[in-house]
SEKOL-811363 format. One record per residue (C-alpha): residue number from 1; x, y, z. Coordinates in Angstrom, 1 decimal, always signed. Last residue first. Example, Ala and Ser with C-alpha at 12.3 -4.5 7.8 and 13.67 -1.06 7.14 Angstrom:
SEKOL-811363
+-----+--------+--------+--------+
!   i !      x !      y !      z !
+-----+--------+--------+--------+
!   2 !  +13.7 !   -1.1 !   +7.1 !
!   1 !  +12.3 !   -4.5 !   +7.8 !
+-----+--------+--------+--------+
***
This chain:
SEKOL-811363
+-----+--------+--------+--------+
!   i !      x !      y !      z !
+-----+--------+--------+--------+
! 386 !  -12.8 !  +41.8 !   +3.5 !
! 385 !   -9.8 !  +40.3 !   +1.7 !
! 384 !   -7.2 !  +42.1 !   +3.9 !
! 383 !   -3.8 !  +40.8 !   +3.0 !
! 382 !   -1.3 !  +40.6 !   +5.9 !
! 381 !   +2.3 !  +41.7 !   +5.3 !
! 380 !   +5.2 !  +39.4 !   +5.9 !
! 379 !   +8.5 !  +41.0 !   +7.0 !
! 378 !  +11.6 !  +41.7 !   +4.9 !
! 377 !  +15.0 !  +42.9 !   +5.7 !
! 376 !  +15.9 !  +45.5 !   +3.0 !
! 375 !  +18.6 !  +45.5 !   +0.4 !
! 374 !  +16.3 !  +44.5 !   -2.5 !
! 373 !  +12.7 !  +44.5 !   -1.4 !
! 372 !  +11.3 !  +41.2 !   -2.5 !
! 371 !   +7.6 !  +40.7 !   -1.9 !
! 370 !   +6.0 !  +38.4 !   +0.7 !
! 369 !   +2.2 !  +38.6 !   +1.1 !
! 368 !   +0.2 !  +37.0 !   +3.9 !
! 367 !   -3.3 !  +35.5 !   +3.9 !
! 366 !   -5.3 !  +34.8 !   +7.1 !
! 365 !   -4.8 !  +33.7 !  +10.7 !
! 364 !   -5.1 !  +30.0 !  +10.1 !
! 363 !   -2.3 !  +30.5 !   +7.5 !
! 362 !   -2.3 !  +31.2 !   +3.8 !
! 361 !   +1.0 !  +32.2 !   +2.2 !
! 360 !   +1.4 !  +34.3 !   -0.9 !
! 359 !   +5.0 !  +34.5 !   -2.3 !
! 358 !   +7.0 !  +36.9 !   -4.3 !
! 357 !  +10.2 !  +37.0 !   -6.5 !
! 356 !   +9.3 !  +34.9 !   -9.5 !
! 355 !   +5.9 !  +33.8 !   -8.1 !
! 354 !   +5.4 !  +31.4 !   -5.3 !
! 353 !   +2.4 !  +29.6 !   -3.9 !
! 352 !   +1.1 !  +28.9 !   -0.5 !
! 351 !   -1.1 !  +26.5 !   +1.7 !
! 350 !   -2.0 !  +25.9 !   +5.3 !
! 349 !   +0.8 !  +27.5 !   +7.3 !
! 348 !   +0.1 !  +27.6 !  +11.1 !
! 347 !   +3.2 !  +29.7 !  +11.8 !
! 346 !   +5.5 !  +32.2 !  +10.1 !
! 345 !   +9.1 !  +32.6 !  +11.0 !
! 344 !  +10.8 !  +30.7 !   +8.2 !
! 343 !  +13.0 !  +27.8 !   +9.0 !
! 342 !  +16.2 !  +27.7 !   +7.0 !
! 341 !  +17.3 !  +24.7 !   +4.9 !
! 340 !  +21.1 !  +24.8 !   +4.7 !
! 339 !  +23.8 !  +26.3 !   +2.5 !
! 338 !  +21.9 !  +29.5 !   +1.9 !
! 337 !  +23.3 !  +31.5 !   -1.0 !
! 336 !  +23.7 !  +35.3 !   -0.4 !
! 335 !  +24.6 !  +35.1 !   +3.2 !
! 334 !  +23.1 !  +37.6 !   +5.6 !
! 333 !  +19.9 !  +35.6 !   +6.3 !
! 332 !  +16.6 !  +37.0 !   +7.5 !
! 331 !  +14.6 !  +34.8 !   +5.0 !
! 330 !  +14.3 !  +37.5 !   +2.4 !
! 329 !  +13.7 !  +35.1 !   -0.5 !
! 328 !  +15.5 !  +36.7 !   -3.4 !
! 327 !  +18.4 !  +38.1 !   -1.5 !
! 326 !  +18.5 !  +34.8 !   +0.4 !
! 325 !  +19.3 !  +32.8 !   -2.7 !
! 324 !  +18.1 !  +29.2 !   -2.2 !
! 323 !  +16.4 !  +27.3 !   +0.5 !
! 322 !  +13.3 !  +27.9 !   +2.6 !
! 321 !  +11.4 !  +26.1 !   +5.4 !
! 320 !   +7.8 !  +26.2 !   +6.6 !
! 319 !   +6.9 !  +24.2 !   +9.8 !
! 318 !   +7.7 !  +21.0 !  +11.6 !
! 317 !   +5.2 !  +18.8 !   +9.8 !
! 316 !   +6.9 !  +20.0 !   +6.6 !
! 315 !   +6.2 !  +22.9 !   +4.1 !
! 314 !   +9.0 !  +23.6 !   +1.7 !
! 313 !   +9.6 !  +27.0 !   +0.0 !
! 312 !  +12.0 !  +27.2 !   -2.9 !
! 311 !  +14.4 !  +29.9 !   -4.2 !
! 310 !  +16.1 !  +31.1 !   -7.4 !
! 309 !  +13.0 !  +32.1 !   -9.4 !
! 308 !  +10.3 !  +30.8 !   -7.2 !
! 307 !   +9.6 !  +27.1 !   -6.4 !
! 306 !   +6.8 !  +25.5 !   -4.4 !
! 305 !   +6.6 !  +22.7 !   -1.8 !
! 304 !   +4.2 !  +20.4 !   -0.1 !
! 303 !   +3.9 !  +18.0 !   +3.0 !
! 302 !   +7.5 !  +17.1 !   +3.5 !
! 301 !   +8.1 !  +14.8 !   +6.5 !
! 300 !  +11.9 !  +15.1 !   +6.6 !
! 299 !  +14.6 !  +17.4 !   +5.1 !
! 298 !  +18.1 !  +16.2 !   +4.4 !
! 297 !  +17.8 !  +16.7 !   +0.6 !
! 296 !  +18.1 !  +13.9 !   -2.0 !
! 295 !  +19.9 !  +14.7 !   -5.3 !
! 294 !  +18.2 !  +14.6 !   -8.7 !
! 293 !  +20.9 !  +14.3 !  -11.4 !
! 292 !  +22.2 !  +17.3 !  -13.4 !
! 291 !  +23.5 !  +19.1 !  -10.3 !
! 290 !  +26.1 !  +16.4 !   -9.9 !
! 289 !  +27.3 !  +15.3 !   -6.4 !
! 288 !  +30.8 !  +15.1 !   -5.1 !
! 287 !  +30.9 !  +18.2 !   -2.9 !
! 286 !  +27.5 !  +17.4 !   -1.5 !
! 285 !  +24.2 !  +18.9 !   -2.8 !
! 284 !  +20.6 !  +19.1 !   -1.5 !
! 283 !  +21.2 !  +22.1 !   +0.8 !
! 282 !  +22.8 !  +24.1 !   -2.1 !
! 281 !  +19.6 !  +24.0 !   -4.2 !
! 280 !  +19.2 !  +27.5 !   -5.7 !
! 279 !  +22.9 !  +28.3 !   -6.1 !
! 278 !  +23.5 !  +24.9 !   -7.6 !
! 277 !  +21.3 !  +25.6 !  -10.7 !
! 276 !  +19.7 !  +22.2 !  -11.5 !
! 275 !  +18.6 !  +19.2 !   -9.5 !
! 274 !  +16.5 !  +18.6 !   -6.4 !
! 273 !  +15.0 !  +15.7 !   -4.4 !
! 272 !  +12.5 !  +15.4 !   -1.5 !
! 271 !  +12.0 !  +12.0 !   +0.2 !
! 270 !  +11.6 !   +8.3 !   -0.3 !
! 269 !   +7.9 !   +8.3 !   -1.4 !
! 268 !   +9.0 !  +10.8 !   -4.0 !
! 267 !   +8.9 !  +14.6 !   -4.0 !
! 266 !  +10.5 !  +16.5 !   -6.9 !
! 265 !  +12.3 !  +19.8 !   -7.0 !
! 264 !  +13.7 !  +21.5 !  -10.1 !
! 263 !  +16.2 !  +24.3 !  -10.7 !
! 262 !  +16.7 !  +26.8 !  -13.5 !
! 261 !  +14.0 !  +29.4 !  -13.0 !
! 260 !  +12.0 !  +27.3 !  -10.6 !
! 259 !  +10.2 !  +24.0 !  -11.4 !
! 258 !   +7.9 !  +21.9 !   -9.3 !
! 257 !   +7.3 !  +18.1 !   -9.0 !
! 256 !   +4.9 !  +15.8 !   -7.1 !
! 255 !   +4.4 !  +12.2 !   -6.0 !
! 254 !   +7.3 !  +10.4 !   -7.9 !
! 253 !   +7.8 !   +6.7 !   -7.1 !
! 252 !  +11.0 !   +6.4 !   -9.1 !
! 251 !  +13.6 !   +8.6 !  -10.6 !
! 250 !  +15.5 !   +8.1 !  -13.9 !
! 249 !  +13.9 !  +10.9 !  -15.9 !
! 248 !  +12.0 !  +10.0 !  -19.0 !
! 247 !  +12.6 !  +12.2 !  -22.1 !
! 246 !  +10.0 !  +14.6 !  -23.5 !
! 245 !  +11.1 !  +15.7 !  -26.9 !
! 244 !  +13.3 !  +18.7 !  -28.0 !
! 243 !  +16.0 !  +18.1 !  -25.4 !
! 242 !  +18.6 !  +20.9 !  -25.2 !
! 241 !  +22.0 !  +20.0 !  -23.9 !
! 240 !  +24.0 !  +20.7 !  -27.1 !
! 239 !  +22.7 !  +24.3 !  -27.5 !
! 238 !  +23.5 !  +25.5 !  -24.9 !
! 237 !  +25.4 !  +23.8 !  -22.1 !
! 236 !  +26.6 !  +20.3 !  -21.7 !
! 235 !  +24.8 !  +19.2 !  -18.5 !
! 234 !  +23.7 !  +15.6 !  -18.9 !
! 233 !  +22.3 !  +13.5 !  -16.1 !
! 232 !  +18.6 !  +13.7 !  -17.1 !
! 231 !  +17.4 !  +15.8 !  -14.2 !
! 230 !  +16.0 !  +18.5 !  -16.6 !
! 229 !  +17.6 !  +21.3 !  -14.5 !
! 228 !  +21.1 !  +20.2 !  -15.5 !
! 227 !  +22.2 !  +23.8 !  -15.5 !
! 226 !  +22.3 !  +24.3 !  -19.3 !
! 225 !  +19.3 !  +22.0 !  -19.8 !
! 224 !  +16.7 !  +24.0 !  -21.9 !
! 223 !  +13.8 !  +22.0 !  -23.1 !
! 222 !  +12.3 !  +18.6 !  -22.2 !
! 221 !  +11.4 !  +16.6 !  -19.1 !
! 220 !   +9.5 !  +13.4 !  -18.1 !
! 219 !   +8.5 !  +11.9 !  -14.7 !
! 218 !   +6.8 !   +8.5 !  -14.4 !
! 217 !   +4.4 !   +6.2 !  -16.1 !
! 216 !   +1.2 !   +7.8 !  -14.5 !
! 215 !   +2.5 !  +11.1 !  -15.8 !
! 214 !   +4.3 !  +14.1 !  -14.3 !
! 213 !   +5.6 !  +16.6 !  -16.8 !
! 212 !   +8.7 !  +18.8 !  -16.6 !
! 211 !   +9.2 !  +21.8 !  -18.9 !
! 210 !  +12.1 !  +24.0 !  -20.0 !
! 209 !  +12.5 !  +27.6 !  -21.3 !
! 208 !  +12.7 !  +29.2 !  -17.8 !
! 207 !  +10.8 !  +26.7 !  -15.6 !
! 206 !   +7.4 !  +25.1 !  -16.3 !
! 205 !   +5.4 !  +22.6 !  -14.4 !
! 204 !   +2.9 !  +20.0 !  -15.8 !
! 203 !   +0.6 !  +17.6 !  -13.9 !
! 202 !   -1.4 !  +14.4 !  -14.6 !
! 201 !   -0.2 !  +13.4 !  -18.1 !
! 200 !   -1.4 !   +9.9 !  -19.2 !
! 199 !   +0.2 !  +10.3 !  -22.6 !
! 198 !   +3.1 !  +12.2 !  -24.2 !
! 197 !   +3.4 !  +12.8 !  -27.9 !
! 196 !   +2.4 !  +16.4 !  -27.9 !
! 195 !   -0.6 !  +17.7 !  -29.9 !
! 194 !   -0.2 !  +21.2 !  -31.4 !
! 193 !   -2.1 !  +24.2 !  -30.1 !
! 192 !   -2.0 !  +27.1 !  -32.5 !
! 191 !   +1.2 !  +28.8 !  -33.6 !
! 190 !   +4.6 !  +27.2 !  -32.7 !
! 189 !   +7.6 !  +29.4 !  -32.6 !
! 188 !  +11.3 !  +28.5 !  -32.7 !
! 187 !  +10.9 !  +25.2 !  -34.4 !
! 186 !  +13.5 !  +22.5 !  -33.6 !
! 185 !  +11.0 !  +19.6 !  -33.5 !
! 184 !  +10.3 !  +16.8 !  -31.0 !
! 183 !   +7.1 !  +18.4 !  -29.8 !
! 182 !   +8.4 !  +18.8 !  -26.2 !
! 181 !   +7.1 !  +22.3 !  -25.9 !
! 180 !  +10.4 !  +23.4 !  -24.2 !
! 179 !  +12.4 !  +22.6 !  -27.3 !
! 178 !  +14.9 !  +25.3 !  -26.6 !
! 177 !  +13.5 !  +28.0 !  -28.9 !
! 176 !   +9.9 !  +26.6 !  -28.6 !
! 175 !   +7.9 !  +29.8 !  -28.0 !
! 174 !   +4.2 !  +29.3 !  -28.1 !
! 173 !   +1.8 !  +26.3 !  -28.2 !
! 172 !   +1.2 !  +23.0 !  -26.5 !
! 171 !   -1.2 !  +20.1 !  -26.4 !
! 170 !   -1.8 !  +17.0 !  -24.3 !
! 169 !   -4.6 !  +14.6 !  -25.2 !
! 168 !   -8.3 !  +14.2 !  -26.1 !
! 167 !   -9.4 !  +14.2 !  -22.4 !
! 166 !   -7.8 !  +17.6 !  -22.2 !
! 165 !   -4.5 !  +19.1 !  -21.0 !
! 164 !   -3.5 !  +22.4 !  -22.5 !
! 163 !   +0.1 !  +23.7 !  -22.3 !
! 162 !   +1.0 !  +27.4 !  -22.8 !
! 161 !   +4.3 !  +29.1 !  -23.8 !
! 160 !   +5.9 !  +32.5 !  -23.5 !
! 159 !   +7.7 !  +31.6 !  -20.3 !
! 158 !   +5.4 !  +29.0 !  -18.7 !
! 157 !   +1.7 !  +28.3 !  -18.5 !
! 156 !   -0.4 !  +25.3 !  -17.6 !
! 155 !   -4.0 !  +24.5 !  -18.4 !
! 154 !   -6.2 !  +21.8 !  -16.9 !
! 153 !   -8.8 !  +19.1 !  -17.6 !
! 152 !  -10.9 !  +20.3 !  -20.5 !
! 151 !  -12.9 !  +17.5 !  -22.1 !
! 150 !  -14.1 !  +19.5 !  -25.1 !
! 149 !  -13.0 !  +23.1 !  -24.8 !
! 148 !  -15.6 !  +25.9 !  -24.7 !
! 147 !  -14.3 !  +28.9 !  -26.6 !
! 146 !  -11.0 !  +30.5 !  -25.4 !
! 145 !  -11.9 !  +33.9 !  -23.9 !
! 144 !   -9.3 !  +36.6 !  -24.3 !
! 143 !   -7.8 !  +39.3 !  -22.1 !
! 142 !   -5.1 !  +41.7 !  -23.2 !
! 141 !   -2.7 !  +42.6 !  -20.4 !
! 140 !   -1.9 !  +45.9 !  -18.6 !
! 139 !   -5.5 !  +46.2 !  -17.2 !
! 138 !   -5.5 !  +42.7 !  -15.7 !
! 137 !   -8.5 !  +42.8 !  -13.5 !
! 136 !  -10.7 !  +44.8 !  -15.9 !
! 135 !   -9.7 !  +42.3 !  -18.7 !
! 134 !  -11.4 !  +39.6 !  -16.8 !
! 133 !  -14.7 !  +41.3 !  -17.0 !
! 132 !  -14.2 !  +42.2 !  -20.6 !
! 131 !  -13.8 !  +38.8 !  -22.1 !
! 130 !  -13.0 !  +39.3 !  -25.7 !
! 129 !  -13.3 !  +36.7 !  -28.5 !
! 128 !  -10.6 !  +34.0 !  -28.9 !
! 127 !  -11.7 !  +31.2 !  -31.2 !
! 126 !  -11.1 !  +33.0 !  -34.5 !
! 125 !   -7.8 !  +34.5 !  -33.3 !
! 124 !   -5.7 !  +31.3 !  -33.2 !
! 123 !   -3.1 !  +31.9 !  -30.6 !
! 122 !   +0.6 !  +32.2 !  -31.2 !
! 121 !   +0.5 !  +35.9 !  -32.1 !
! 120 !   -1.1 !  +36.6 !  -28.7 !
! 119 !   +1.8 !  +35.1 !  -26.8 !
! 118 !   +3.9 !  +38.3 !  -26.8 !
! 117 !   +1.0 !  +40.3 !  -25.4 !
! 116 !   +1.0 !  +38.2 !  -22.2 !
! 115 !   -2.4 !  +36.6 !  -21.7 !
! 114 !   -5.4 !  +37.2 !  -19.4 !
! 113 !   -7.4 !  +34.1 !  -20.1 !
! 112 !  -10.9 !  +32.7 !  -19.9 !
! 111 !  -11.8 !  +29.0 !  -20.1 !
! 110 !  -15.5 !  +28.1 !  -20.4 !
! 109 !  -17.2 !  +25.4 !  -18.4 !
! 108 !  -19.3 !  +28.0 !  -16.5 !
! 107 !  -16.2 !  +29.8 !  -15.4 !
! 106 !  -12.6 !  +28.5 !  -15.6 !
! 105 !  -10.0 !  +31.1 !  -15.0 !
! 104 !   -6.6 !  +31.7 !  -16.7 !
! 103 !   -3.6 !  +33.9 !  -15.9 !
! 102 !   -0.4 !  +34.5 !  -18.0 !
! 101 !   +2.8 !  +36.3 !  -17.3 !
! 100 !   +4.6 !  +33.1 !  -16.5 !
!  99 !   +2.2 !  +30.8 !  -14.8 !
!  98 !   -1.4 !  +31.1 !  -13.4 !
!  97 !   -4.5 !  +28.9 !  -13.1 !
!  96 !   -7.9 !  +29.5 !  -11.4 !
!  95 !  -10.9 !  +27.3 !  -11.0 !
!  94 !  -14.7 !  +27.7 !  -10.6 !
!  93 !  -15.3 !  +31.5 !  -10.6 !
!  92 !  -18.7 !  +32.7 !   -9.5 !
!  91 !  -17.5 !  +36.2 !   -8.4 !
!  90 !  -14.8 !  +38.5 !   -9.7 !
!  89 !  -12.4 !  +40.6 !   -7.7 !
!  88 !  -10.1 !  +43.7 !   -7.9 !
!  87 !   -6.8 !  +45.1 !   -6.8 !
!  86 !   -6.7 !  +43.5 !   -3.3 !
!  85 !   -3.6 !  +44.8 !   -1.6 !
!  84 !   -0.4 !  +43.2 !   -0.4 !
!  83 !   +1.6 !  +43.8 !   -3.6 !
!  82 !   -1.0 !  +43.4 !   -6.3 !
!  81 !   -3.6 !  +40.7 !   -5.6 !
!  80 !   -6.5 !  +39.7 !   -7.9 !
!  79 !   -9.3 !  +38.2 !   -5.8 !
!  78 !  -11.5 !  +35.5 !   -7.3 !
!  77 !  -14.7 !  +34.7 !   -5.4 !
!  76 !  -15.8 !  +31.0 !   -5.5 !
!  75 !  -17.4 !  +31.1 !   -2.0 !
!  74 !  -14.4 !  +28.9 !   -0.8 !
!  73 !  -11.9 !  +31.6 !   -1.9 !
!  72 !   -9.9 !  +31.8 !   -5.1 !
!  71 !   -6.7 !  +33.8 !   -4.6 !
!  70 !   -4.8 !  +35.3 !   -7.5 !
!  69 !   -1.3 !  +36.5 !   -7.9 !
!  68 !   +0.9 !  +38.6 !  -10.3 !
!  67 !   +4.6 !  +39.1 !  -11.2 !
!  66 !   +5.8 !  +35.7 !  -12.4 !
!  65 !   +2.5 !  +34.0 !  -12.0 !
!  64 !   +1.0 !  +33.0 !   -8.6 !
!  63 !   -2.1 !  +30.9 !   -8.0 !
!  62 !   -3.7 !  +30.3 !   -4.6 !
!  61 !   -6.5 !  +27.7 !   -4.3 !
!  60 !   -9.9 !  +26.8 !   -2.8 !
!  59 !   -9.2 !  +29.4 !   -0.1 !
!  58 !  -10.7 !  +30.1 !   +3.3 !
!  57 !   -8.5 !  +27.5 !   +5.1 !
!  56 !   -9.2 !  +26.1 !   +8.6 !
!  55 !   -9.7 !  +22.5 !   +7.6 !
!  54 !  -10.9 !  +20.0 !  +10.2 !
!  53 !  -13.8 !  +18.2 !   +8.7 !
!  52 !  -12.6 !  +18.5 !   +5.1 !
!  51 !   -9.2 !  +17.1 !   +6.1 !
!  50 !  -10.7 !  +14.1 !   +7.8 !
!  49 !  -13.0 !  +13.3 !   +4.8 !
!  48 !   -9.9 !  +13.8 !   +2.5 !
!  47 !   -8.0 !  +11.2 !   +4.5 !
!  46 !  -10.7 !   +8.6 !   +4.4 !
!  45 !  -11.2 !   +9.0 !   +0.7 !
!  44 !   -7.4 !   +8.7 !   +0.1 !
!  43 !   -7.2 !   +5.5 !   +2.1 !
!  42 !  -10.3 !   +4.1 !   +0.3 !
!  41 !   -8.6 !   +4.8 !   -3.1 !
!  40 !   -5.4 !   +3.2 !   -1.9 !
!  39 !   -7.2 !   -0.2 !   -1.4 !
!  38 !   -6.9 !   -1.6 !   +2.2 !
!  37 !   -4.8 !   -4.8 !   +2.5 !
!  36 !   -5.4 !   -7.0 !   +5.5 !
!  35 !   -2.3 !   -9.1 !   +6.4 !
!  34 !   -3.1 !   -8.6 !  +10.1 !
!  33 !   +0.3 !   -7.3 !  +11.1 !
!  32 !   +1.2 !   -5.6 !   +7.8 !
!  31 !   -1.8 !   -3.8 !   +6.2 !
!  30 !   -3.8 !   -3.5 !   +9.3 !
!  29 !   -0.8 !   -2.2 !  +11.3 !
!  28 !   +0.3 !   +0.1 !   +8.5 !
!  27 !   -3.2 !   +1.4 !   +8.3 !
!  26 !   -3.4 !   +2.1 !  +12.1 !
!  25 !   +0.0 !   +3.8 !  +12.1 !
!  24 !   -0.9 !   +6.0 !   +9.1 !
!  23 !   -4.2 !   +7.0 !  +10.6 !
!  22 !   -2.4 !   +8.2 !  +13.8 !
!  21 !   +0.0 !  +10.3 !  +11.7 !
!  20 !   -3.0 !  +11.5 !   +9.6 !
!  19 !   -4.9 !  +12.5 !  +12.7 !
!  18 !   -1.9 !  +14.5 !  +14.0 !
!  17 !   -1.6 !  +16.2 !  +10.6 !
!  16 !   -5.3 !  +16.9 !  +10.5 !
!  15 !   -5.3 !  +18.6 !  +13.9 !
!  14 !   -2.3 !  +20.8 !  +13.3 !
!  13 !   -3.8 !  +21.8 !  +10.0 !
!  12 !   -3.2 !  +20.7 !   +6.4 !
!  11 !   -4.9 !  +21.4 !   +3.1 !
!  10 !   -2.7 !  +20.9 !   +0.0 !
!   9 !   -2.2 !  +17.1 !   +0.3 !
!   8 !   +1.1 !  +15.2 !   -0.3 !
!   7 !   +1.0 !  +13.2 !   +2.9 !
!   6 !   -1.5 !  +10.6 !   +1.6 !
!   5 !   +1.1 !   +9.4 !   -0.9 !
!   4 !   +3.2 !   +7.9 !   +1.9 !
!   3 !   +0.7 !   +5.0 !   +2.4 !
!   2 !   +1.4 !   +3.4 !   -0.9 !
!   1 !   +0.0 !   +0.0 !   +0.0 !
+-----+--------+--------+--------+
***
């Protein structure tokens, strides 16, 4: 039984963590001592019932792009956040997605987007009429409404590229200068969604001109690999290291994965691993390790994690920790590159997401905003949604 998978859940409280630890011991006893096997689906159902009963959170999800953020609350109200202030809001939103300079919302089975101007040329104009309500939130961006998509599952966005996941397959469009779309072609720009030869995709995360996809068969990556961020073992530098098709990474039992600018983190049943730019992942490395192969970090009981440009935040049973460049993360450290995981002084963390330089964190006490202020020691600022 894959008991460890129950730990990677977005909604955690002190009560639910304690209950999950008790539940794990009970399930292990039943599974081992009595020889009674409980189906994983039943385990997940039990866990989610517990979490639903005890959750403190007000949000359905938090989504951060490079320089913008959104919060979707339990009453399906979307809040657009600038710095630590609510810029605007829209009601009756079902889901939110953000990445790069792009944001998307799902409303009444239709997908709406506030899209970076540079991506407009890649989209097929006939299916993209205007959606004025969303445009009011992102005044500096053009807003478009992609017509109802058959079998829509999710949408993911990176640096000047978009990935669409539907019941009909996995699709991508946009800039492909380093093969980050995984189409197997050396084509700088791809107009219109093109089907990608990768099946059973469950999650996609984008770094700077590279992409990692989690599937039921394992972890796959493509695109830029100058820092070894693809986790494939090669690190030859541009252009020799680019991979134009998705290639399977040699790592097993993956639960989750996230990309930063040039570093990648993945959680397996064995622990948290990282590869890529060494300044962003120092605590994972030893003097003899390679940045191009996923290396295990000495951090236990990981619940969830997110990556910013050159930093990462990691939530464990013992609190929220950071690693990476302290100038970009403001974790009250004088050194530029942190050599160890550093505990962040904010308590009762439930969920969070990272942009390029900023973070939004939800705790039992509310939402807090973290924005880089170069040369200044940073403190979290509370966001007032009321």
